[in-house]
C-alpha positions in Angstrom: 12.6 -1.0 -15.7 12.8 1.3 -12.7 10.5 1.8 -9.7 9.4 5.1 -8.2 6.8 6.1 -5.6 4.9 9.3 -4.8 3.8 9.5 -1.2 1.8 11.7 1.1 1.6 10.6 4.7 0.5 11.9 8.1 4.0 12.8 9.0 4.4 15.3 6.1 0.9 16.3 5.0 -2.2 17.2 7.0 -4.8 14.5 7.1 -7.4 16.7 5.3 -5.0 16.9 2.3 -4.3 13.2 2.4 -8.1 12.6 2.3 -8.5 14.9 -0.7 -5.6 13.3 -2.6 -7.2 9.9 -2.0 -10.5 10.8 -3.7 -10.7 8.6 -6.8 -7.7 6.5 -5.6 -9.2 3.3 -7.0 -9.2 4.7 -10.6 -5.7 6.2 -10.7 -3.8 3.0 -11.5 -6.0 1.9 -14.4 -6.2 5.4 -15.9 -2.4 5.7 -15.8 -1.9 2.7 -17.9 -4.8 3.6 -20.2 -3.3 6.9 -21.1 -0.2 5.3 -22.6 2.1 7.3 -20.3 5.7 6.4 -19.3 4.1 4.3 -16.5 4.1 0.5 -17.2 2.7 -0.6 -13.9 1.0 0.9 -10.8 -0.2 0.0 -7.3 -2.0 2.5 -5.0 -1.9 2.3 -1.2 -4.6 4.4 0.4 -5.2 4.2 4.1 -6.6 6.4 6.9 -3.4 8.4 7.1 -1.5 7.9 3.8 -1.9 8.0 0.1 0.9 6.4 -1.9 1.3 5.5 -5.6 4.0 3.0 -6.6 4.9 2.9 -10.3 7.2 1.2 -12.7 8.7 3.2 -15.6 10.6 2.0 -18.7 13.9 3.6 -17.8 15.6 6.2 -15.6 15.0 8.7 -18.4 11.2 8.2 -18.0 11.0 9.0 -14.3 10.1 12.6 -14.6 7.5 11.8 -17.3 6.1 9.1 -15.1 5.8 11.4 -12.1 4.1 14.1 -14.2 1.6 11.5 -15.5 0.8 10.3 -11.9 0.3 13.9 -10.7 -2.0 14.6 -13.7 -4.2 11.6 -13.0 -4.4 12.3 -9.3 -5.4 15.9 -10.1 -8.0 14.7 -12.6 -9.6 12.3 -10.1 -9.3 14.4 -7.0 -10.2 17.8 -8.4 -7.1 19.3 -6.9 -4.7 21.5 -8.9 -1.6 19.8 -10.4 0.5 22.3 -8.4 -1.0 21.3 -5.1 -0.8 17.6 -5.9 2.8 17.9 -6.9 3.8 19.9 -3.7 2.0 17.4 -1.5 3.8 14.3 -2.9 7.3 13.3 -2.1 9.1 11.2 -4.8 11.2 8.1 -4.0 13.4 6.3 -6.5 16.0 3.5 -6.3 16.5 1.8 -3.0 14.4 4.5 -1.2 11.2 3.0 -2.8 11.7 -0.4 -1.2 12.9 1.0 2.1 9.9 3.2 2.5 7.3 0.6 1.6 9.0 -2.0 3.8 9.0 0.4 6.7 5.3 1.1 6.0 4.4 -2.6 5.9 6.2 -3.3 9.1 4.3 -0.5 10.9 7.4 1.7 11.4 5.9 4.7 9.6 2.5 4.5 11.2 0.9 6.9 13.6 1.0 4.0 16.0 4.4 2.6 15.6 4.4 -1.2 15.2 0.7 -1.4 14.3 -0.2 -4.6 12.4 -3.2 -3.4 10.4 -1.1 -1.8 7.7 0.5 -5.1 6.7 -2.9 -6.3 5.6 -3.6 -3.1 3.7 -0.3 -3.5 1.8 -1.3 -7.0 0.8 -4.8 -5.9 -0.3 -3.3 -3.0 -2.3 -1.3 -5.5 -4.4 -4.3 -7.9 -4.8 -6.5 -5.1 -6.0 -3.8 -4.0 -8.6 -3.4 -7.6 -9.8 -7.1 -8.0 -10.3 -7.2 -4.8 -12.3 -4.1 -5.9 -14.3 -2.0 -2.9 -13.3 0.6 -4.6 -11.1 3.8 -5.1 -13.2 6.3 -7.9 -12.3 8.6 -5.5 -10.5 5.8 -4.0 -8.4 4.5 -7.5 -7.5 7.9 -8.5 -6.3 8.2 -5.2 -4.4 4.9 -5.7 -2.5 5.4 -9.4 -1.9 8.8 -8.7 -0.4 7.3 -5.9 1.8 4.8 -8.5 3.2 7.6 -11.0 3.9 9.6 -8.2 5.6 6.6 -7.3 7.8 6.3 -10.9 8.9 10.0 -10.9 9.8 9.7 -7.8 11.9 6.6 -9.2 13.6 8.4 -12.5 14.3 11.9 -11.3 15.3 11.2 -8.1 17.3 9.0 -7.1 20.2 7.0 -4.8 18.0 5.0 -7.8 16.8 4.1 -8.8 20.3 2.5 -5.5 21.3 -0.6 -6.0 19.1 -1.0 -2.3 18.8 -3.3 -0.7 16.2 -5.0 2.6 15.6 -8.2 1.0 16.8 -6.7 -0.4 19.9 -5.2 2.9 21.0 -8.5 4.7 20.3 -10.3 2.2 22.5 -7.7 2.7 25.2 -8.3 6.4 25.0 -12.1 5.8 25.3 -11.5 3.6 28.3 -9.5 6.4 30.0 -12.2 8.9 29.3 -15.1 6.7 30.6 -16.5 6.8 34.1 -17.2 3.1 33.8 -14.3 1.2 32.2 -16.4 -2.0 31.9 -17.0 -2.5 28.2 -19.5 -5.3 28.7 -21.9 -2.6 30.1 -21.5 -0.2 27.2 -23.8 0.4 24.2 -21.7 1.0 21.1 -22.8 2.1 17.6 -20.3 1.5 14.8 -20.6 3.4 11.5 -19.3 1.4 8.4 -18.7 -2.1 7.3 -15.2 -1.9 5.8 -11.8 -3.1 7.0 -11.6 -0.7 10.0 -15.2 -1.6 11.1 -14.2 -5.3 11.1 -11.1 -4.6 13.2 -13.2 -2.5 15.5 -15.8 -5.2 16.0 -13.0 -7.8 16.8 -11.4 -5.5 19.4 -14.7 -4.6 21.0 -15.4 -8.3 21.5 -12.0 -8.8 23.1 -12.9 -6.2 25.7 -16.1 -8.0 26.4 -18.5 -5.6 24.6 -21.6 -7.4 23.3 -24.1 -4.6 22.8 -22.9 -3.4 19.4 -25.1 -2.0 16.7 -23.9 -1.3 13.1 -25.1 1.3 10.6 -24.3 1.4 6.9 -26.0 3.7 4.4 -25.1 1.2 1.7 -27.3 -1.4 3.3 -24.5 -3.8 4.2 -25.1 -3.7 7.9 -27.2 -6.9 7.9 -24.7 -9.0 6.0 -21.8 -7.5 8.0 -23.4 -8.4 11.4 -24.5 -11.8 10.2 -20.8 -12.9 10.0 -19.4 -10.7 12.8 -22.2 -10.3 15.3 -24.0 -7.2 16.4 -27.3 -5.7 15.6 -27.9 -4.1 12.1 -29.4 -0.6 12.1 -31.6 1.1 9.6 -32.0 4.8 9.0 -35.2 4.6 11.1 -33.7 2.8 14.0 -30.4 4.8 14.1 -31.6 7.8 16.1 -32.8 5.7 19.0 -29.5 3.8 19.0 -27.5 7.0 19.0 -29.6 8.3 21.9 -28.8 5.3 24.0 -25.2 4.9 23.0 -22.2 5.2 25.4 -19.7 5.1 22.5 -20.1 5.9 18.8 -17.3 4.8 16.4 -17.0 6.2 12.9 -15.3 4.0 10.3 -17.1 4.8 7.1 -15.5 7.9 5.6 -18.7 9.2 4.0 -18.8 12.7 2.4 -21.9 13.3 4.6 -21.0 14.2 8.2 -23.0 14.0 11.4 -23.1 17.5 12.7 -23.2 18.9 16.2 -26.8 19.8 15.7 -27.6 16.2 14.7 -26.1 15.0 18.0 -27.9 17.5 20.1 -31.2 16.5 18.5 -30.9 12.8 19.1 -29.3 13.2 22.5 -31.7 15.8 23.9 -33.4 13.3 26.3 -30.1 11.6 27.3 -28.0 12.8 30.3 -25.2 10.2 30.1 -21.9 11.1 28.6 -21.0 10.1 25.0 -17.6 9.3 23.5 -17.3 9.7 19.8 -14.3 8.0 18.1 -13.8 9.2 14.5 -11.4 6.9 12.7 -12.5 7.9 9.2 -10.0 9.8 7.2 -12.7 12.1 5.7 -14.4 12.4 9.1 -17.8 10.8 9.8 -18.4 13.5 12.4 -18.1 17.3 12.2 -15.3 18.3 14.6 -17.8 20.7 16.2 -19.4 17.8 17.9 -16.8 18.2 20.6 -18.6 21.4 21.6 -21.8 19.5 22.5 -22.2 19.2 26.3 -21.3 15.7 27.5 -19.5 14.7 24.3 -15.8 13.7 24.1 -14.3 13.4 20.6 -11.3 11.1 19.8 -9.8 11.6 16.3 -6.8 10.1 14.4 -4.7 13.0 15.6 -5.7 12.1 19.2 -4.6 8.6 18.5 -1.3 9.7 17.0 -0.5 11.9 20.1 -1.5 9.1 22.5 0.4 6.3 20.8 3.0 4.8 23.2 6.6 5.2 22.3 8.2 1.9 21.4 11.4 0.6 23.0 14.5 1.9 21.3 16.0 -1.6 20.9 12.9 -3.0 19.2 12.8 -0.1 16.8 16.5 -0.5 16.1 16.1 -4.2 15.3 13.1 -3.6 13.1 14.8 -0.7 11.2 17.8 -3.0 10.6 15.6 -5.7 9.2 13.9 -3.2 6.9 17.2 -1.7 5.7 18.7 -5.1 5.0 15.6 -6.3 3.1 15.5 -3.1 1.0 19.2 -3.3 0.1 18.8 -7.0 -0.9 15.7 -6.2 -3.0 17.4 -3.3 -4.7 20.5 -5.4 -5.6 18.3 -8.1 -7.0 16.4 -5.6 -9.0 19.6 -4.1 -10.5 20.8 -7.6 -11.2 17.6 -8.5 -13.0 18.0 -5.3 -15.1 21.4 -6.6 -16.2 20.0 -10.0 -17.3 19.0 -8.6 -20.7 22.5 -7.2 -21.1 24.1 -10.5 -20.3 21.7 -12.3 -22.6 22.4 -9.9 -25.4 26.2 -10.3 -24.9 25.9 -14.0 -25.0 23.7 -14.0 -28.1 26.1 -11.6 -29.9 29.1 -13.7 -29.1 27.5 -17.0 -29.9 26.2 -15.6 -33.2 29.8 -14.7 -34.1 30.9 -18.2 -33.1 28.1 -19.8 -35.2 29.2 -17.7 -38.2 32.8 -18.9 -37.8 31.8 -22.5 -37.3 29.7 -22.4 -40.4 32.8 -21.4 -42.4 34.7 -24.4 -40.9 31.9 -26.7 -41.9 31.8 -25.2 -45.4 35.5 -25.9 -45.9 35.9 -29.3 -44.2 32.4 -30.8 -44.1 30.8 -32.5 -41.1 33.8 -34.4 -39.9 34.8 -35.5 -36.5 37.6 -32.9 -36.5 35.0 -30.2 -37.1 32.9 -31.3 -34.2 36.0 -31.1 -31.9 36.7 -27.7 -33.2 33.1 -26.6 -32.5 33.3 -28.0 -29.0 36.6 -26.2 -28.2 35.4 -22.9 -29.6 32.1 -23.0 -27.7 34.1 -23.7 -24.5 36.4 -20.8 -25.3 33.4 -18.5 -25.7 32.0 -19.5 -22.4 35.3 -18.8 -20.7 35.5 -15.4 -22.4 32.0 -14.5 -21.2 32.6 -15.5 -17.6 34.3 -12.3 -16.5 32.0 -9.9 -18.4 29.0 -11.7 -16.7 30.5 -11.4 -13.2 31.3 -7.8 -13.8 27.8 -7.1 -14.9 26.5 -8.4 -11.6 29.1 -6.4 -9.6 28.3 -3.2 -11.5 24.6 -3.7 -11.0 25.1 -4.0 -7.3 27.0 -0.7 -7.2 24.5 1.1 -9.4 26.7 1.3 -12.4 24.6 -0.9 -14.8 24.2 2.0 -17.2 28.0 2.2 -17.7 28.0 -1.5 -18.6 25.2 -1.2 -21.0 26.8 1.8 -22.7 30.0 -0.2 -22.9 28.2 -3.0 -24.8 26.7 -0.5 -27.2 30.0 1.3 -27.8 32.2 -1.9 -28.1 29.9 -4.3 -29.9 27.1 -2.2 -31.2 24.6 -4.3 -29.1 21.3 -2.5 -28.5 19.2 -4.0 -25.7 15.5 -4.7 -26.0 13.4 -3.6 -23.1 11.9 -6.7 -21.3 8.1 -6.9 -21.4 6.4 -7.9 -18.1 3.2 -9.8 -18.4 0.4 -8.5 -16.2 -2.4 -10.7 -14.9 -5.7 -10.0 -16.6 -8.4 -8.3 -14.6 -10.5 -10.6 -12.5 -14.3 -10.2 -12.4 -15.5 -8.5 -9.2 -18.1 -11.1 -8.1 -19.4 -12.2 -4.8 -16.1 -13.9 -3.9 -14.1 -10.7 -4.3 -12.4 -9.6 -1.0 -9.7 -7.3 -2.2 -11.1 -4.1 -0.8 -9.0 -1.5 0.9 -9.9 1.2 3.3 -10.9 3.3 0.4 -13.9 1.0 0.1 -15.1 2.2 3.5 -16.4 5.3 1.8 -19.4 3.4 0.6 -20.7 3.4 4.2 -22.1 6.8 4.6 -22.6 8.7 7.8 -25.6 10.6 6.4 -27.4 9.6 9.6 -28.9 11.6 12.3 -29.6 14.4 9.9 -32.9 12.7 9.2 -33.6 12.1 12.8 
């Protein structure tokens, strides 16, 4: 089994394309396995500034077929052409798969370097894939190791002590733009009830903000505020809340955007300035709202440009931890791939031994001497297998496992069976299900002030 990943991130692709690729992200993994393609396992990581598909294929020879299958499914669910999808996605194989994911989980590939929110998103991506039954054993080990690596980076470097996140940087920007920096005196409206909305609520409270209202077109605002605080808004009460707001924060990612005209309409009787923070990948607010008098717009791009540069030494330490973890994981994966070869060699050799011992028993019967001969021969076989076993591990570590396997086939006529990974059955999505990712935020529409 081999791992590969297809990735589109903020550093290589514009956020609009990332958002379009992410459309239908929750169905890609399941449909890949249902089509009977070369893909034997899949996990999708979709966040505000990245869309990544991690796959397991049967062999090196299946990598191109697996990539084509992934591109086809993304195209089908997003409505984008296969050519555009293919051009937008970089492909990683081998150790690069682990190194990239481990860097992502540790916050080294984020718009805000060292941010901690992404570690939770990596965990949730695996949980969701396990519940759907699409996470193979290799992918489960990959994502679990990524989570452990993120913890190591957080515990062993200064990056973990900064507590930075996209939301925290956005709120700092809003503070800098405000005439009054006291958050306890601000009226804030939050769009959405997903992961980002939860993080936003927590950080607002840390800054002393208590006058927070929450709107969700899916009707989840009441249950959301019941556990996190704040005042739930309805479609009818939203316009008045927007009119009185000092800060509006979009975290929902709805297809319906609040337009500049909507803002002018609800703010026509208000003279105080308004800061709009749009953290949704697909934009809760039309970018034209920045043209409205008295309105300042903060976007993900604003956050990326304003993110503080981390200390060189901290980044060096974190990168070293990630690189070492990726190397160790890849060596272990290669070693696991050789297990079937080692088992096959042992089985072949012991079958030959059993055949020879059977001849001894047939000639001499079950005597004490025959038992001694059997013991001696089995010990001899184990000694003969020791060096080939050690060499298998060494060759796997250097990426030469295919040479070893071809040698077995050429010398002994041994054909390896592909190991079959068992996947967890899909779990029911009941009230106790909490495996949502940021893609879930799209349920909370921003189809708001248009009706005001």
